[in-house]
C-alpha positions in Angstrom: 40.9 -14.1 10.7 37.2 -15.3 11.3 34.3 -13.3 12.0 31.6 -14.1 14.5 27.9 -12.8 15.3 27.0 -12.8 19.1 23.8 -15.0 19.6 23.5 -15.1 23.0 23.8 -12.6 26.1 27.3 -11.0 26.8 30.3 -13.1 26.0 33.8 -12.2 27.6 37.0 -11.5 25.5 40.4 -10.2 26.0 40.9 -7.5 28.8 37.6 -8.1 30.5 35.7 -6.7 27.2 32.2 -8.1 27.0 30.7 -8.2 23.5 26.9 -8.0 23.4 24.2 -10.2 21.6 23.9 -9.0 17.8 27.9 -7.6 17.8 30.1 -8.9 15.1 33.4 -10.2 16.7 36.7 -11.6 15.1 38.7 -14.5 16.8 41.3 -12.1 17.5 39.1 -10.6 20.0 39.4 -13.9 22.3 42.3 -16.0 23.7 43.4 -18.7 21.2 40.6 -21.2 20.5 37.7 -19.4 22.5 35.9 -18.0 20.0 35.8 -21.7 18.3 34.7 -23.1 21.7 31.7 -20.3 22.0 30.7 -21.0 18.5 30.5 -24.9 19.4 28.4 -23.9 22.4 26.1 -21.7 20.5 27.2 -18.1 21.8 28.7 -17.4 18.4 28.1 -17.8 14.8 30.6 -17.8 12.1 29.7 -15.1 9.7 31.6 -13.0 6.9 33.3 -9.8 7.4 31.3 -7.1 7.9 31.7 -4.1 5.3 33.4 -1.2 6.7 30.6 1.0 5.9 27.9 -1.2 7.9 30.2 -1.6 10.8 30.5 2.3 11.0 26.7 3.1 10.8 26.2 -0.1 13.1 28.6 1.5 15.8 27.2 4.8 15.3 23.5 3.7 16.0 24.5 1.7 19.0 26.8 4.6 20.5 23.5 6.9 19.8 21.0 4.5 21.2 22.8 2.6 24.0 23.3 5.1 27.1 26.5 5.1 29.0 25.8 3.8 32.5 28.1 6.0 34.8 25.5 6.3 37.7 25.8 4.0 40.6 23.5 1.0 41.4 21.9 3.4 44.0 20.7 5.6 41.1 18.4 3.1 39.7 15.5 0.8 40.7 15.3 -2.7 39.7 12.4 -2.1 37.3 14.4 0.5 35.7 17.2 -1.6 35.3 15.2 -4.5 33.9 13.5 -1.8 31.4 16.9 -0.8 30.1 18.0 -4.3 29.6 15.0 -4.8 27.3 15.8 -1.5 25.4 19.3 -3.0 25.0 17.9 -6.5 23.8 19.9 -8.0 26.7 19.0 -11.4 27.8 18.4 -11.6 31.6 16.6 -13.6 34.4 14.0 -11.4 35.9 14.3 -13.0 39.2 18.2 -12.1 39.5 19.3 -9.7 42.4 19.5 -6.2 41.3 23.2 -6.1 41.3 23.4 -8.9 38.8 21.2 -7.1 36.5 22.9 -3.7 37.0 26.3 -5.5 35.9 24.6 -6.6 32.7 24.4 -2.9 31.9 27.9 -2.3 31.6 
């Protein structure tokens, strides 16, 4: 099993699951060969395995800091969505439509 760090935006894996920038992922989270391709494209960087303690503390931090978005798009203004994306350190284009930005929150 190979380990990678997500370098850019969100990358999609099995089951429509997306992995955000800074996440540690494995090649088993993607269809066969996709992790290598994403690495060659600059979306992933190969790393060593993460220590279990580091992984658990990182997951707890993400769960604590990153709020779960359950409201509808109508509950947010475009500015609020952009503020939340900045807090999450998610790359986005401020010229994108509100619906595109809202999808990045999920």
